[in-house]
C-alpha positions in Angstrom: -15.5 -23.6 -21.8 -14.7 -21.9 -18.6 -11.2 -21.8 -17.0 -10.8 -21.0 -13.3 -7.7 -19.6 -12.0 -6.7 -18.3 -8.5 -4.5 -15.6 -9.3 -4.0 -12.4 -11.4 -1.0 -13.7 -12.8 -2.3 -16.8 -13.9 -4.8 -15.4 -16.2 -2.0 -13.6 -18.8 -0.1 -16.9 -19.1 -3.0 -18.6 -19.5 -4.5 -16.6 -22.3 -0.9 -17.1 -24.0 -1.5 -20.8 -23.6 -4.8 -20.4 -25.4 -3.4 -18.2 -28.0 -0.9 -21.3 -29.0 -3.8 -23.7 -28.8 -7.2 -22.7 -30.5 -8.6 -25.8 -29.1 -8.3 -24.3 -25.0 -10.5 -21.4 -26.2 -12.9 -20.3 -23.4 -13.6 -17.8 -21.0 -11.0 -17.4 -18.2 -12.5 -16.6 -14.7 -10.3 -15.3 -11.5 -11.4 -16.0 -8.4 -9.8 -12.9 -6.5 -9.9 -13.6 -2.9 -7.2 -15.1 -0.6 -8.8 -17.7 1.3 -5.6 -19.2 2.9 -6.0 -16.3 5.1 -8.8 -15.0 7.4 -12.2 -16.3 8.8 -14.0 -18.7 6.8 -17.1 -19.3 9.2 -20.7 -19.2 7.4 -18.7 -18.1 4.3 -21.9 -19.6 2.5 -24.0 -17.0 4.0 -24.8 -13.1 4.4 -23.8 -12.8 7.6 -20.3 -14.7 7.0 -19.8 -12.8 4.1 -20.3 -9.8 6.0 -17.7 -11.1 8.5 -15.2 -11.6 6.3 -15.4 -8.6 4.3 -15.0 -6.8 7.7 -12.0 -8.6 8.7 -10.5 -7.7 5.6 -11.5 -3.9 6.1 -9.6 -4.2 9.5 -6.5 -6.0 7.5 -6.4 -3.2 4.9 -7.2 0.1 7.1 -4.2 2.7 7.0 -2.3 0.6 4.4 -1.6 0.6 0.7 -4.9 -1.1 -0.1 -7.4 0.9 2.4 -10.4 1.4 0.8 -9.9 -1.5 -1.1 -12.9 -3.3 0.0 -15.6 -0.4 -0.4 -14.4 -0.5 -4.3 -15.7 -4.1 -4.9 -12.7 -4.8 -6.9 -12.8 -8.6 -5.1 -16.4 -10.1 -5.5 -15.8 -13.7 -5.8 -19.7 -14.5 -4.7 -20.6 -12.2 -8.0 -18.3 -13.9 -10.0 -19.3 -17.3 -9.1 -23.0 -16.3 -9.3 -22.6 -15.2 -13.1 -20.6 -18.4 -13.9 -23.3 -20.7 -12.4 -25.8 -19.0 -14.4 -23.7 -19.9 -17.3 -23.6 -23.2 -16.8 -27.2 -23.3 -15.8 -28.4 -21.7 -19.6 -25.9 -23.8 -21.8 -25.9 -27.4 -20.6 -22.8 -28.2 -23.1 -20.4 -25.8 -21.4 -17.8 -27.1 -19.4 -15.2 -25.6 -16.7 -11.7 -26.5 -15.9 -10.5 -25.4 -12.5 -6.3 -24.7 -12.8 -4.6 -25.2 -9.3 -0.9 -25.4 -8.7 0.1 -27.2 -5.4 -0.1 -24.1 -2.8 -2.1 -23.0 -0.1 -4.2 -20.2 -1.9 -4.9 -22.5 -5.1 -5.8 -25.3 -2.9 -7.8 -23.0 -0.3 -9.8 -21.6 -3.3 -10.4 -24.8 -4.9 -12.2 -26.2 -1.8 -14.4 -22.6 -1.6 -15.5 -22.9 -5.1 -16.8 -26.8 -5.1 -19.7 -25.6 -2.9 -21.2 -23.8 -5.9 -20.2 -26.5 -8.5 -21.8 -29.6 -7.0 -25.0 -29.6 -9.4 -22.4 -29.9 -12.5 -20.5 -33.0 -11.9 -19.4 -34.6 -15.2 -19.0 -31.3 -16.3 -16.1 -29.5 -13.8 -12.8 -31.0 -14.3 -9.8 -30.4 -12.5 -6.0 -29.7 -13.4 -4.2 -30.0 -10.1 -0.6 -29.7 -10.8 0.6 -31.8 -7.6 4.3 -32.9 -7.9 4.3 -32.5 -11.6 7.5 -31.5 -13.4 7.6 -29.1 -16.1 10.7 -27.4 -18.2 11.1 -23.5 -17.5 12.5 -21.2 -20.0 15.7 -22.3 -20.1 14.8 -25.6 -21.0 15.4 -27.1 -17.3 13.1 -29.1 -15.4 11.3 -27.8 -12.5 8.2 -28.2 -9.9 6.1 -25.3 -10.1 4.3 -23.8 -7.0 2.5 -21.7 -8.9 0.6 -21.6 -12.4 1.9 -18.5 -13.7 5.7 -19.6 -13.3 5.1 -22.4 -16.2 5.9 -21.1 -19.8 2.8 -21.0 -22.0 3.9 -23.7 -24.2 4.0 -25.8 -20.8 0.2 -25.4 -20.6 0.0 -27.7 -23.7 1.3 -30.3 -21.8 -0.6 -29.8 -18.8 -4.0 -29.9 -20.3 -3.6 -33.6 -20.7 -4.0 -34.0 -16.8 -7.7 -32.5 -17.0 -9.8 -35.2 -15.2 -13.5 -34.8 -14.1 -13.9 -34.2 -10.5 -15.3 -37.3 -8.8 -18.8 -37.5 -7.1 -16.6 -38.7 -3.9 -14.5 -35.8 -4.5 -17.7 -33.3 -4.7 -19.0 -35.1 -1.1 -15.6 -35.3 0.7 -13.7 -32.3 -0.2 -16.7 -29.7 0.5 -17.1 -31.1 3.8 -13.2 -31.4 4.9 -13.4 -26.9 3.9 -16.4 -27.0 6.5 -14.7 -28.5 9.0 -11.6 -26.1 8.5 -14.0 -23.3 8.8 -15.6 -24.6 12.2 -12.2 -24.2 13.6 -11.9 -20.3 13.0 -8.2 -20.3 12.4 -6.8 -17.3 10.7 -4.0 -19.0 8.4 -4.0 -22.1 6.5 -0.7 -24.2 5.2 -0.7 -26.7 2.8 0.7 -29.8 4.5 0.7 -31.9 0.9 -1.4 -33.3 -1.5 -4.8 -31.3 -0.9 -4.2 -31.3 2.7 -4.6 -28.3 4.8 -3.8 -27.6 8.3 -4.4 -24.3 10.2 -2.7 -21.9 12.6 -3.5 -18.7 14.3 -3.5 -15.4 12.7 0.4 -14.6 14.2 1.5 -17.4 12.3 3.9 -15.8 10.0 5.1 -13.2 13.0 8.2 -15.1 14.2 9.5 -15.4 11.0 8.5 -12.1 9.7 10.3 -10.3 12.9 13.8 -12.1 11.9 14.3 -10.1 8.7 14.0 -7.0 11.2 17.8 -6.3 12.0 19.4 -3.4 14.1 19.3 -0.7 11.1 16.7 1.4 10.1 14.6 -0.7 7.4 11.4 0.5 5.4 8.8 -1.9 6.3 8.5 -2.3 2.4 12.0 -3.9 2.5 11.1 -6.2 5.7 8.4 -7.5 3.8 10.1 -7.9 0.8 13.1 -10.0 2.4 10.2 -11.8 3.8 8.6 -12.7 0.8 11.8 -13.5 -1.2 13.4 -16.0 1.9 10.6 -17.0 3.8 10.1 -20.8 3.9 6.2 -20.1 4.0 4.9 -16.2 2.8 1.6 -14.8 2.2 0.5 -11.4 0.7 2.1 -8.3 1.3 -1.2 -6.7 2.9 -1.4 -9.3 5.4 2.1 -9.0 6.1 2.1 -5.8 6.6 -0.9 -5.8 9.1 0.9 -8.1 11.3 3.8 -6.0 11.3 1.6 -3.1 12.9 0.5 -5.6 15.2 3.9 -6.4 16.6 4.5 -3.0 16.7 1.4 -2.4 18.7 2.8 -4.8 21.1 6.1 -2.5 21.2 8.5 -5.3 19.6 10.4 -2.8 17.3 11.8 1.2 17.2 9.9 2.9 14.6 10.4 6.1 12.8 7.5 7.8 10.6 4.1 7.7 10.0 2.6 3.7 10.6 1.0 4.1 7.4 1.8 2.5 3.7 4.9 0.1 3.6 6.9 3.0 2.5 6.0 5.4 5.0 7.7 4.2 8.1 11.0 2.3 9.5 11.8 -0.1 12.0 14.8 -1.8 13.5 15.1 -3.9 16.5 14.5 -2.4 20.1 17.2 -0.4 21.5 16.9 1.9 24.7 15.0 4.9 24.4 13.6 3.8 20.8 12.2 6.5 18.6 8.6 7.2 19.1 6.0 7.4 16.0 4.7 10.4 14.3 
């Protein structure tokens, strides 16, 4: 059995659940890219993959994750190629896809189906869509992320596993290709598995609300956004958008505009400080 998840934090909690229930024993496979942001055009061709890689290189340049593209830490095509090889060699193997109701997991699910279509009947989905669970305090809650579910609750979640239907294997990849053709930069989950798209500037105004009249490190502005924003995304993307807004001279800035803790920003005042 292979378990597919879309977040690093999901790996540890799912492994704990497997330790509690050996019947779940299997290999955990993590899809690491965040397909809720960035270009999707021609994603299943070498040209499209290169375009997306170059986009990430631009986003990460001169920031906390500069150079990460070159390390090949994120190589989902290699990961999925290895998985497909295992499934072809071992016809008894099955796949469970674990996804919570968030744009990151749903986008990853759509991207993934293209590669698993030949294994219909062996691919199962556990989509935690508006389903209640108990937290560590025994209180009812509706998780937006798998890793927020206590390991023991995964034993209940496993009962949700169902085969992905032939209809879903036909319709869902087509939906993903339509999203890719729109060539937008941000995807938001509207409900169920419905994604809607916006330009890369989608988060800018909400992010700008956390810039005040006092000097704050960029890291604090981003952390405030992540804690309080209605819609959030990864800190690397937010740092990139913050730098874009600085390039438009929207805020005063002091320090070296590089890593999140290297510079401070505040709302514009007359004669604002210049970046070093």
